[in-house]
BADOMI-909530 format. One record per residue (C-alpha): residue number from 1; residue in three letters; chain; z, y, x. Coordinates in Angstrom, 3 decimals, always signed. Layout:
<atoms>
NUM ALA A Z Y X $
...
</atoms>
This chain:
<atoms>
1 MET A -3.534 +109.852 +50.707 $
2 THR A -3.393 +113.081 +52.703 $
3 ASP A -0.082 +112.017 +54.211 $
4 ARG A -1.541 +108.719 +55.294 $
5 TRP A -4.381 +110.380 +57.172 $
6 ALA A -1.946 +112.801 +58.737 $
7 ARG A +0.136 +109.946 +60.082 $
8 ALA A -2.981 +108.122 +61.336 $
9 GLU A -4.115 +111.200 +63.190 $
10 GLU A -0.673 +111.530 +64.787 $
11 ARG A -0.815 +107.954 +66.038 $
12 TYR A -4.273 +108.508 +67.493 $
13 ARG A -3.058 +111.518 +69.426 $
14 ALA A -0.098 +109.538 +70.733 $
15 ARG A -2.445 +106.797 +71.994 $
16 GLU A -4.638 +109.323 +73.729 $
17 ALA A -1.587 +110.829 +75.388 $
18 ASP A -0.528 +107.392 +76.558 $
19 ARG A -3.976 +106.716 +77.922 $
20 ARG A -4.107 +109.939 +79.882 $
21 TYR A -0.418 +109.921 +80.884 $
22 PRO A +0.690 +106.302 +80.921 $
23 ARG A +4.423 +105.585 +80.439 $
24 ARG A +6.415 +103.210 +82.601 $
25 ASP A +7.425 +100.938 +79.760 $
26 ASP A +7.254 +97.925 +82.025 $
27 TRP A +10.694 +98.687 +83.633 $
28 GLY A +9.328 +98.370 +87.108 $
29 LEU A +7.467 +95.119 +86.548 $
30 ASP A +4.035 +94.403 +87.898 $
31 ALA A +1.361 +95.862 +85.658 $
32 ARG A -0.246 +92.497 +85.512 $
33 THR A +2.795 +91.099 +83.745 $
34 ALA A +3.094 +93.955 +81.332 $
35 ARG A +1.793 +93.240 +77.865 $
36 ALA A -0.694 +95.558 +76.354 $
37 GLU A +0.457 +97.218 +73.234 $
38 PRO A -1.622 +96.011 +70.291 $
39 GLU A -3.452 +98.515 +68.299 $
40 PRO A -2.133 +99.028 +64.854 $
41 ASP A -4.096 +97.568 +62.079 $
42 PRO A -5.348 +100.275 +59.736 $
43 ALA A -4.489 +98.004 +56.957 $
44 HIS A -0.893 +98.460 +57.724 $
45 TRP A -0.818 +102.201 +58.197 $
46 ASP A +1.363 +102.436 +55.156 $
47 ASP A +4.050 +100.404 +56.872 $
48 ASP A +6.574 +103.064 +57.910 $
49 ASP A +9.234 +100.540 +58.743 $
50 ASP A +7.949 +99.876 +62.252 $
51 THR A +11.105 +99.542 +64.361 $
52 ASN A +11.385 +99.263 +68.106 $
53 VAL A +13.899 +96.463 +68.803 $
54 ILE A +15.801 +96.979 +72.045 $
55 PRO A +17.105 +93.691 +73.484 $
56 ARG A +20.850 +93.442 +74.174 $
57 TYR A +21.926 +92.701 +77.772 $
58 GLU A +25.282 +91.164 +78.626 $
59 ASP A +26.624 +91.994 +82.077 $
60 GLU A +27.697 +88.987 +84.099 $
61 VAL A +30.984 +89.455 +85.973 $
62 TYR A +30.880 +88.104 +89.510 $
63 ASP A +33.521 +87.962 +92.148 $
64 GLU A +31.000 +89.062 +94.711 $
65 PRO A +28.721 +92.047 +94.311 $
66 GLU A +25.133 +91.160 +93.356 $
67 PRO A +22.621 +91.742 +96.106 $
68 GLU A +20.256 +94.650 +95.819 $
69 PRO A +17.060 +93.631 +93.953 $
70 GLU A +14.058 +93.226 +96.161 $
71 PRO A +11.601 +96.095 +95.880 $
72 VAL A +8.726 +95.364 +93.448 $
73 ALA A +5.240 +96.642 +93.984 $
74 PRO A +4.505 +99.613 +91.756 $
75 ALA A +2.588 +98.759 +88.562 $
76 ARG A -1.018 +99.720 +88.595 $
77 ARG A -2.410 +102.059 +86.022 $
78 ARG A -3.412 +100.200 +82.882 $
79 PRO A -6.952 +100.883 +81.736 $
80 PRO A -7.476 +102.076 +78.206 $
81 ALA A -7.997 +99.591 +75.516 $
82 GLY A -11.581 +98.385 +75.272 $
83 ARG A -12.533 +99.681 +78.749 $
84 ALA A -13.019 +97.179 +81.446 $
85 PRO A -11.682 +97.799 +84.896 $
86 ALA A -14.167 +98.491 +87.561 $
87 GLY A -16.275 +95.417 +88.280 $
88 GLY A -14.902 +93.370 +85.373 $
89 ARG A -14.907 +92.840 +81.711 $
90 ALA A -12.958 +94.830 +79.235 $
91 ALA A -9.505 +93.419 +78.545 $
92 PRO A -8.877 +92.446 +74.964 $
93 ALA A -7.288 +95.254 +73.031 $
94 ARG A -5.065 +93.038 +70.979 $
95 GLY A -3.041 +89.951 +71.452 $
96 ARG A -2.030 +88.226 +74.601 $
97 GLY A -4.212 +85.983 +76.623 $
98 PRO A -3.122 +82.717 +78.018 $
99 SER A -2.655 +84.192 +81.442 $
100 ALA A -0.357 +86.861 +80.065 $
101 ARG A +1.746 +84.230 +78.349 $
102 GLY A +1.812 +82.261 +81.532 $
103 ARG A +3.113 +85.203 +83.453 $
104 GLU A +5.659 +85.853 +80.803 $
105 GLY A +6.784 +82.282 +81.049 $
106 ALA A +6.980 +82.649 +84.778 $
107 GLY A +9.142 +85.694 +84.333 $
108 ARG A +11.435 +83.698 +82.112 $
109 GLY A +11.472 +80.981 +84.701 $
110 LYS A +13.743 +83.090 +86.869 $
111 GLU A +16.520 +82.874 +84.312 $
112 PRO A +18.046 +79.630 +85.628 $
113 ALA A +18.663 +81.327 +88.976 $
114 GLY A +20.804 +83.967 +87.255 $
115 ARG A +22.667 +81.296 +85.406 $
116 GLY A +23.297 +79.548 +88.752 $
117 LYS A +24.851 +82.657 +90.190 $
118 ALA A +27.033 +83.008 +87.148 $
119 ALA A +28.065 +79.384 +87.514 $
120 SER A +29.003 +80.057 +91.142 $
121 GLY A +31.146 +83.000 +90.036 $
122 ARG A +32.822 +80.869 +87.418 $
123 SER A +33.523 +78.212 +90.076 $
124 LYS A +35.164 +80.764 +92.346 $
125 ARG A +37.224 +82.104 +89.457 $
126 SER A +38.327 +78.555 +88.791 $
127 ARG A +39.515 +78.113 +92.373 $
128 ILE A +41.459 +81.404 +92.246 $
129 ALA A +43.008 +80.378 +88.968 $
130 SER A +44.026 +77.037 +90.521 $
131 ARG A +45.685 +78.782 +93.417 $
132 LYS A +47.548 +81.106 +91.106 $
133 ALA A +48.687 +78.174 +89.017 $
134 ALA A +49.974 +76.401 +92.150 $
135 GLU A +51.791 +79.563 +93.231 $
136 ARG A +53.451 +79.845 +89.824 $
137 LYS A +54.467 +76.197 +90.039 $
138 ARG A +55.965 +76.734 +93.507 $
139 ARG A +57.917 +79.768 +92.262 $
140 ARG A +59.273 +77.755 +89.379 $
141 ARG A +60.437 +75.046 +91.788 $
142 ASN A +62.172 +77.653 +94.006 $
143 LEU A +63.861 +79.201 +90.993 $
144 TRP A +65.126 +75.803 +89.929 $
145 ALA A +66.472 +75.132 +93.451 $
146 VAL A +68.264 +78.485 +93.634 $
147 GLY A +69.669 +77.942 +90.191 $
148 ALA A +70.993 +74.517 +91.197 $
149 VAL A +72.725 +75.987 +94.287 $
150 LEU A +74.324 +78.728 +92.191 $
151 VAL A +75.567 +76.157 +89.725 $
152 VAL A +77.136 +74.089 +92.527 $
153 LEU A +78.829 +77.180 +94.008 $
154 PHE A +80.116 +78.214 +90.618 $
155 VAL A +81.537 +74.767 +89.950 $
156 ALA A +83.175 +74.692 +93.417 $
157 ALA A +84.688 +78.154 +92.945 $
158 ALA A +85.954 +77.234 +89.534 $
159 GLY A +87.487 +74.039 +90.940 $
160 PHE A +89.188 +75.914 +93.782 $
161 ALA A +90.520 +78.547 +91.407 $
162 GLY A +91.818 +75.820 +89.184 $
163 TYR A +93.472 +74.087 +92.115 $
164 LYS A +95.173 +77.316 +93.229 $
165 LEU A +96.240 +77.973 +89.669 $
166 MET A +97.742 +74.524 +89.351 $
167 SER A +99.354 +74.857 +92.790 $
168 GLY A +101.013 +78.049 +91.628 $
169 PHE A +102.830 +76.022 +89.005 $
170 THR A +103.742 +73.216 +91.448 $
171 PRO A +106.561 +74.111 +93.879 $
172 PRO A +105.960 +73.187 +97.550 $
173 GLU A +107.587 +70.069 +98.909 $
174 ASP A +111.183 +70.645 +99.998 $
175 PHE A +114.134 +68.604 +101.229 $
176 ALA A +117.086 +68.224 +98.911 $
177 GLY A +119.604 +67.787 +101.772 $
178 PRO A +122.081 +67.271 +103.211 $
179 PRO A +120.871 +68.632 +106.584 $
180 GLY A +120.749 +66.297 +109.584 $
181 ALA A +121.092 +66.693 +113.348 $
182 PRO A +120.156 +70.038 +114.943 $
183 VAL A +116.935 +70.478 +116.898 $
184 VAL A +115.712 +73.387 +119.017 $
185 VAL A +112.867 +75.505 +117.665 $
186 GLN A +111.226 +78.224 +119.746 $
187 VAL A +110.162 +81.573 +118.322 $
188 HIS A +107.497 +83.135 +120.527 $
189 SER A +106.937 +86.824 +120.967 $
190 GLY A +104.665 +88.054 +118.183 $
191 ASP A +105.144 +85.005 +115.926 $
192 THR A +104.602 +85.623 +112.222 $
193 ALA A +106.566 +84.011 +109.403 $
194 THR A +103.663 +81.611 +108.892 $
195 GLN A +103.742 +80.491 +112.537 $
196 ILE A +107.520 +80.055 +112.479 $
197 ALA A +107.144 +78.000 +109.304 $
198 GLU A +104.647 +75.709 +111.036 $
199 SER A +107.064 +75.206 +113.956 $
200 MET A +109.830 +74.327 +111.522 $
201 LYS A +107.601 +71.751 +109.843 $
202 GLU A +106.545 +70.199 +113.187 $
203 LYS A +110.182 +69.809 +114.265 $
204 GLY A +111.130 +68.146 +110.960 $
205 VAL A +113.426 +70.965 +109.903 $
206 VAL A +111.682 +71.508 +106.545 $
207 ALA A +109.482 +69.302 +104.372 $
208 SER A +106.630 +71.828 +104.202 $
209 ALA A +105.673 +75.081 +105.857 $
210 GLU A +104.999 +76.569 +102.409 $
211 ALA A +108.586 +76.026 +101.295 $
212 PHE A +109.974 +77.709 +104.429 $
213 TYR A +107.526 +80.616 +104.107 $
214 GLU A +108.464 +81.283 +100.487 $
215 ALA A +112.158 +81.290 +101.417 $
216 ALA A +111.530 +83.462 +104.505 $
217 VAL A +109.728 +86.236 +102.638 $
218 ARG A +112.682 +86.490 +100.270 $
219 ASN A +115.148 +87.011 +103.141 $
220 SER A +114.988 +90.508 +104.650 $
221 ASN A +116.961 +89.374 +107.727 $
222 MET A +113.865 +87.546 +108.953 $
223 ASN A +112.691 +90.895 +110.326 $
224 GLY A +115.522 +90.774 +112.867 $
225 VAL A +114.629 +87.382 +114.373 $
226 GLN A +113.967 +87.793 +118.104 $
227 PRO A +111.864 +85.640 +120.436 $
228 GLY A +113.924 +82.792 +121.844 $
229 PHE A +115.310 +79.354 +121.038 $
230 TYR A +117.228 +78.427 +117.884 $
231 ALA A +119.176 +75.343 +116.870 $
232 VAL A +118.344 +74.418 +113.253 $
233 GLN A +119.208 +71.178 +111.441 $
234 GLN A +116.526 +68.699 +110.487 $
235 ASN A +115.877 +67.738 +106.842 $
236 SER A +117.171 +71.120 +105.685 $
237 PRO A +116.279 +72.712 +102.348 $
238 ALA A +114.055 +75.702 +103.067 $
239 GLU A +116.661 +78.243 +101.959 $
240 HIS A +119.267 +76.678 +104.244 $
241 ALA A +116.836 +76.617 +107.202 $
242 VAL A +116.077 +80.328 +106.803 $
243 THR A +119.747 +81.217 +106.492 $
244 THR A +120.550 +79.237 +109.634 $
245 LEU A +117.721 +80.809 +111.603 $
246 VAL A +118.791 +84.394 +110.892 $
247 SER A +122.439 +83.779 +111.740 $
248 LYS A +123.628 +84.837 +115.207 $
249 SER A +125.257 +81.473 +115.899 $
250 SER A +121.936 +79.627 +115.821 $
251 ARG A +120.574 +81.355 +118.941 $
252 VAL A +120.767 +79.017 +121.945 $
253 GLY A +119.551 +79.188 +125.525 $
254 ASN A +120.041 +82.947 +125.635 $
255 LEU A +121.389 +83.912 +129.062 $
256 VAL A +122.620 +87.375 +130.086 $
257 VAL A +123.052 +87.777 +133.858 $
258 SER A +124.761 +90.964 +134.976 $
259 GLU A +123.641 +92.750 +138.146 $
260 GLY A +125.255 +91.416 +141.330 $
261 ARG A +126.318 +88.095 +139.744 $
262 GLN A +126.621 +85.040 +142.025 $
263 LEU A +125.895 +81.399 +141.165 $
264 HIS A +129.545 +80.322 +141.471 $
265 ASP A +132.759 +81.647 +139.973 $
266 GLN A +134.967 +84.059 +141.945 $
267 HIS A +138.400 +85.530 +141.355 $
268 ASP A +139.719 +89.043 +141.823 $
269 VAL A +142.379 +89.403 +144.521 $
270 ASN A +144.408 +91.943 +142.570 $
271 THR A +144.273 +90.521 +139.026 $
272 GLY A +143.378 +86.878 +139.550 $
273 ALA A +140.800 +87.173 +136.777 $
274 ARG A +137.867 +84.865 +137.036 $
275 LYS A +134.475 +86.392 +137.477 $
276 GLU A +132.126 +83.896 +135.881 $
277 GLY A +129.177 +82.790 +137.950 $
278 ILE A +125.645 +82.180 +136.681 $
279 TYR A +126.186 +78.428 +136.389 $
280 THR A +129.131 +78.965 +134.038 $
281 LYS A +127.077 +81.278 +131.856 $
282 ILE A +124.132 +78.834 +131.720 $
283 ALA A +126.481 +76.027 +130.633 $
284 ALA A +127.842 +78.131 +127.760 $
285 ALA A +124.363 +79.126 +126.586 $
286 SER A +123.106 +75.537 +126.658 $
287 CYS A +125.357 +74.189 +123.877 $
288 ILE A +123.592 +72.838 +120.771 $
289 GLY A +125.685 +72.261 +117.662 $
290 THR A +129.317 +73.001 +117.018 $
291 ALA A +132.382 +71.564 +118.665 $
292 PRO A +133.454 +68.855 +119.006 $
293 ALA A +129.942 +67.421 +118.554 $
294 ALA A +128.259 +70.154 +120.583 $
295 LYS A +125.877 +69.016 +123.296 $
296 CYS A +126.064 +71.155 +126.479 $
297 VAL A +124.974 +71.071 +130.107 $
298 THR A +128.066 +71.358 +132.309 $
299 TYR A +128.824 +73.630 +135.266 $
300 GLU A +129.115 +70.590 +137.545 $
301 GLN A +125.719 +69.247 +136.459 $
302 LEU A +124.087 +72.577 +137.232 $
303 ASP A +125.833 +72.873 +140.604 $
304 ALA A +124.601 +69.400 +141.580 $
305 ALA A +121.066 +70.058 +140.354 $
306 GLY A +120.944 +73.365 +142.248 $
307 ALA A +121.692 +71.588 +145.527 $
308 SER A +118.638 +69.323 +145.236 $
309 THR A +116.114 +69.268 +148.071 $
310 ASP A +113.227 +68.897 +145.587 $
311 LEU A +112.445 +72.594 +145.579 $
312 ALA A +109.208 +72.184 +143.584 $
313 ALA A +111.123 +70.517 +140.739 $
314 LEU A +113.517 +73.468 +140.775 $
315 GLY A +110.652 +75.965 +140.530 $
316 VAL A +111.277 +77.698 +143.868 $
317 PRO A +108.277 +80.015 +144.539 $
318 ASP A +106.080 +79.395 +147.575 $
319 TRP A +107.150 +82.640 +149.275 $
320 ALA A +110.788 +81.430 +149.326 $
321 LYS A +110.456 +77.676 +149.980 $
322 GLN A +110.633 +77.776 +153.774 $
323 SER A +113.799 +79.887 +153.889 $
324 VAL A +115.465 +77.978 +151.045 $
325 ALA A +114.714 +74.679 +152.771 $
326 ALA A +116.571 +76.036 +155.869 $
327 ALA A +119.632 +77.167 +153.849 $
328 PRO A +122.955 +76.452 +155.658 $
329 ASP A +124.682 +75.595 +152.348 $
330 ARG A +122.731 +73.621 +149.731 $
331 ARG A +125.113 +74.667 +146.960 $
332 ARG A +124.164 +78.328 +147.602 $
333 GLN A +120.434 +77.895 +148.264 $
334 LEU A +119.360 +79.179 +144.835 $
335 ASP A +121.437 +82.345 +144.894 $
336 GLY A +119.372 +85.416 +144.126 $
337 LEU A +116.454 +83.379 +142.701 $
338 ILE A +117.756 +83.854 +139.140 $
339 ALA A +117.284 +87.505 +138.276 $
340 ALA A +119.717 +89.831 +136.565 $
341 GLY A +118.897 +90.619 +132.966 $
342 THR A +118.331 +88.656 +129.731 $
343 LEU A +116.603 +85.276 +130.067 $
344 ASP A +115.805 +82.497 +127.590 $
345 PHE A +115.598 +78.772 +128.249 $
346 ASP A +115.232 +75.599 +126.215 $
347 PRO A +118.685 +73.966 +126.285 $
348 SER A +117.384 +70.626 +125.051 $
349 GLY A +116.219 +69.836 +128.610 $
350 GLY A +118.269 +68.578 +131.518 $
351 PRO A +119.882 +70.769 +134.206 $
352 VAL A +116.884 +70.622 +136.558 $
353 ASP A +114.556 +71.595 +133.705 $
354 ILE A +116.805 +74.512 +132.778 $
355 LEU A +116.991 +75.811 +136.346 $
356 ARG A +113.242 +75.506 +136.748 $
357 GLN A +112.647 +77.599 +133.622 $
358 LEU A +115.008 +80.335 +134.791 $
359 ILE A +113.747 +80.478 +138.391 $
360 THR A +110.089 +80.487 +137.329 $
361 THR A +110.691 +83.337 +134.880 $
362 SER A +112.673 +85.315 +137.488 $
363 ALA A +110.026 +84.867 +140.188 $
364 ALA A +107.400 +86.272 +137.824 $
365 GLN A +109.599 +89.313 +137.190 $
366 TYR A +110.156 +89.874 +140.905 $
367 GLU A +106.473 +89.637 +141.688 $
368 SER A +105.652 +92.123 +138.938 $
369 THR A +107.413 +94.870 +140.939 $
370 GLY A +105.076 +94.495 +143.923 $
371 LEU A +107.343 +92.236 +145.982 $
372 LEU A +104.465 +90.381 +147.629 $
373 ARG A +103.033 +93.659 +148.989 $
374 SER A +106.298 +95.340 +150.033 $
375 GLY A +106.080 +94.321 +153.682 $
376 ALA A +103.677 +97.187 +154.407 $
377 THR A +106.552 +99.612 +153.701 $
378 ASN A +109.737 +97.865 +154.843 $
379 GLN A +108.332 +95.397 +157.424 $
380 LEU A +110.088 +92.495 +155.643 $
381 ASP A +108.664 +89.353 +154.062 $
382 PRO A +109.223 +88.807 +150.299 $
383 TYR A +112.287 +86.573 +150.684 $
384 GLN A +113.875 +88.983 +153.201 $
385 THR A +113.210 +91.833 +150.793 $
386 LEU A +115.003 +89.858 +148.071 $
387 ILE A +118.013 +89.305 +150.391 $
388 ALA A +118.166 +93.019 +151.271 $
389 ALA A +117.867 +93.941 +147.567 $
390 SER A +120.946 +91.797 +146.823 $
391 LEU A +122.865 +93.830 +149.424 $
392 VAL A +121.694 +97.090 +147.839 $
393 GLU A +122.862 +95.761 +144.437 $
394 ARG A +126.386 +95.030 +145.719 $
395 GLU A +126.776 +98.149 +147.879 $
396 ALA A +125.388 +101.045 +145.812 $
397 LEU A +125.162 +102.617 +142.406 $
398 PRO A +121.622 +103.077 +141.033 $
399 PRO A +121.229 +106.755 +142.135 $
400 ASP A +122.070 +105.841 +145.761 $
401 MET A +120.033 +102.614 +145.985 $
402 PRO A +116.937 +104.081 +147.749 $
403 LYS A +119.174 +105.674 +150.437 $
404 VAL A +121.146 +102.455 +151.038 $
405 ALA A +117.804 +100.634 +151.317 $
406 ARG A +116.793 +103.130 +154.030 $
407 VAL A +120.048 +102.516 +155.958 $
408 ILE A +119.289 +98.754 +155.924 $
409 VAL A +115.742 +99.284 +157.209 $
410 ASN A +116.903 +101.727 +159.913 $
411 ARG A +119.645 +99.403 +161.217 $
412 LEU A +117.417 +96.325 +161.193 $
413 ARG A +114.820 +98.267 +163.166 $
414 ILE A +117.276 +99.004 +165.995 $
415 ASP A +119.037 +95.614 +165.657 $
416 GLN A +122.350 +97.211 +164.678 $
417 PRO A +124.709 +95.007 +162.599 $
418 LEU A +124.765 +96.001 +158.936 $
419 GLN A +128.568 +95.577 +158.617 $
420 PHE A +128.674 +95.294 +154.816 $
421 ASP A +131.931 +94.159 +153.191 $
422 SER A +129.944 +92.538 +150.410 $
423 THR A +128.601 +89.982 +152.897 $
424 VAL A +132.155 +89.115 +153.922 $
425 ASN A +133.279 +88.644 +150.317 $
426 TYR A +130.311 +86.414 +149.480 $
427 SER A +131.808 +83.283 +151.012 $
428 LEU A +135.341 +84.013 +149.778 $
429 ASP A +136.813 +82.618 +146.572 $
430 LYS A +138.961 +85.747 +146.144 $
431 THR A +137.210 +89.060 +146.616 $
432 GLU A +137.966 +92.787 +146.728 $
433 VAL A +136.244 +96.009 +147.777 $
434 ALA A +138.290 +96.183 +150.997 $
435 THR A +138.283 +93.275 +153.436 $
436 THR A +140.795 +92.291 +156.098 $
437 ASP A +140.212 +92.247 +159.807 $
438 ALA A +140.549 +88.460 +159.727 $
439 ASP A +137.879 +88.174 +157.029 $
440 ARG A +135.506 +90.406 +158.944 $
441 ALA A +136.081 +88.484 +162.146 $
442 GLU A +135.191 +85.121 +160.632 $
443 VAL A +131.701 +84.069 +161.623 $
444 THR A +129.636 +82.796 +158.697 $
445 PRO A +125.879 +82.672 +157.971 $
446 TRP A +126.415 +85.708 +155.722 $
447 ASN A +129.029 +87.901 +157.482 $
448 THR A +127.093 +90.936 +158.784 $
449 TYR A +130.125 +92.120 +160.751 $
450 ALA A +129.955 +89.047 +162.961 $
451 MET A +126.180 +89.119 +163.510 $
452 SER A +123.134 +91.362 +163.348 $
453 GLY A +120.304 +90.950 +160.872 $
454 LEU A +120.290 +89.803 +157.266 $
455 PRO A +122.439 +87.066 +155.642 $
456 ALA A +120.977 +83.566 +155.365 $
457 ASN A +120.203 +84.027 +151.628 $
458 PRO A +120.698 +86.586 +148.853 $
459 ILE A +124.356 +87.139 +148.050 $
460 ALA A +123.871 +88.027 +144.363 $
461 ALA A +121.355 +88.458 +141.565 $
462 PRO A +119.607 +91.797 +142.210 $
463 SER A +118.384 +94.026 +139.427 $
464 LEU A +114.746 +95.048 +139.382 $
465 LYS A +115.880 +98.608 +140.205 $
466 ALA A +117.565 +97.420 +143.413 $
467 LEU A +114.467 +95.383 +144.300 $
468 GLU A +112.166 +98.357 +143.763 $
469 ALA A +114.442 +100.535 +145.931 $
470 MET A +114.218 +97.992 +148.744 $
471 GLU A +110.446 +97.782 +148.381 $
472 ASN A +110.179 +101.580 +148.679 $
473 PRO A +113.176 +102.989 +150.614 $
474 GLU A +113.796 +106.712 +150.519 $
475 PRO A +112.659 +108.458 +153.742 $
476 GLY A +115.567 +109.400 +156.036 $
477 THR A +117.381 +108.760 +159.311 $
478 TRP A +120.719 +107.611 +157.914 $
479 LEU A +122.571 +104.817 +159.678 $
480 TYR A +125.966 +104.950 +157.928 $
481 PHE A +127.363 +105.320 +154.430 $
482 VAL A +130.740 +104.860 +152.748 $
483 THR A +132.044 +105.137 +149.191 $
484 ILE A +134.977 +107.534 +149.186 $
485 ASP A +136.449 +107.283 +145.650 $
486 GLN A +136.693 +105.155 +142.523 $
487 LYS A +133.911 +107.170 +140.865 $
488 GLY A +131.460 +105.762 +143.391 $
489 THR A +130.776 +108.903 +145.414 $
490 THR A +128.903 +107.795 +148.531 $
491 LEU A +128.318 +109.826 +151.708 $
492 PHE A +125.404 +109.189 +154.124 $
493 THR A +125.070 +110.219 +157.759 $
494 GLU A +123.307 +109.307 +160.988 $
495 SER A +126.349 +110.397 +163.098 $
496 TYR A +129.013 +107.805 +163.782 $
497 ALA A +131.675 +110.550 +164.320 $
498 GLU A +130.914 +111.996 +160.903 $
499 HIS A +131.023 +108.512 +159.437 $
500 LEU A +134.579 +108.052 +160.759 $
501 ARG A +135.629 +111.274 +159.049 $
502 ASN A +134.115 +110.004 +155.777 $
503 ILE A +136.094 +106.780 +156.126 $
504 GLN A +139.297 +108.846 +156.317 $
505 LYS A +138.368 +110.410 +152.984 $
506 ALA A +138.008 +106.920 +151.514 $
507 HIS A +141.463 +105.936 +152.760 $
508 GLN A +142.953 +109.083 +151.257 $
509 SER A +141.546 +108.150 +147.834 $
510 GLY A +143.021 +104.651 +148.034 $
511 ILE A +139.729 +102.888 +147.455 $
512 LEU A +140.014 +100.979 +150.726 $
513 ASP A +143.552 +99.699 +150.102 $
514 SER A +143.713 +95.923 +150.292 $
515 GLY A +145.503 +93.707 +147.794 $
516 ARG A +146.375 +91.240 +150.500 $
</atoms>
């Protein structure tokens, strides 16, 4: 019993402490809504199992932060149980009045608003989830598309590999033979075996470029094939076509013009040997096939074509047309326009076509030396420079060419006849170093003994070295020169008396002896 009274006294003291120092058990609510704590019934003082139950709160998760709660008026101090507030009746010590329950109900009435906010959060989460689901669906579609493309590429690559594999077991198309008529195929500078193979296929030489290529890579002589024109038979097996191409006999249209060569044949006075002209050499290079079935352009056909007045068809350059049109001998009008050196032409064309190819190529070579600008140095036009270069070619060895060019310029400047034996020999069928008095006395459009100035046209095919010497003569005052021995020693002077003495030296060596 003593323990019971001790516990009762402890409760009484606790109530007094609460009355004097009230606790904020209302969690910030208005004091009017706070419920008064009921006094314990003495009848139940033995009940030690009084337990304060703390309600459990579940936090709502929102996508947006909750707004700050509005400030609540501070709760007023609660009067002690049984004591009425000033000017009123004492509040009941126990239980809850109707108004208290009403306020409590009002407090619970705010709960739907909280549930509304939670519903709004759930709605927003639903929209986000929908967007994420759509994004996942779009990614899946993209992955499927990429996968489909990869599958197509893989199938295509596999098909191509299979095709190449099967092709490796299938030999390329090839002719069985026998070979047919020859055709001309051109090999350009820088052509590869593949490009040559394509040309062979286009001309009907081989059945497929692949067959020719496979045969070409097995033949080491293909490395020695030079740019030019080749006669190869149509319908040839690839091996035969390659063998024909690399043989020396298949090269056609390859012309070698020596320095100082004329268009027409000449003969040596002493030996009677024929010195082949350029037309003869073109005719020999034009043959396609083997005798007696060989097809060639003849010397006579070329001579007739070269005398044509259609200078454009012949490829005569603009800087030479006026002088060529005024040529005194149509058969000689193209002399000098075909350069010395190695030239290639397509022999499958006619004589006019062949001459046009050769003259066009030669004109380009001449112009590359600076011919069109040479007049500033030698006071000659391009065609006159070409004529003078042909004289230099026939009168001098390469080391003396610039000096001979200076003699020509110096004599032309003072209108002194050139008096070159080479100009006398030009119109003669039989030629020699020395000329007779009768030959020198004959007046022709080319004989520089019988007239002053330059011949009517070039007298030979000049080399590029002779042309460059005439474009840039060596400085000097020389007016005379003569070759005094068979080795080609040439002496230059501006004194006529000294020149006569040099001529005596030439007679002593026998170089000026005539065969006539």
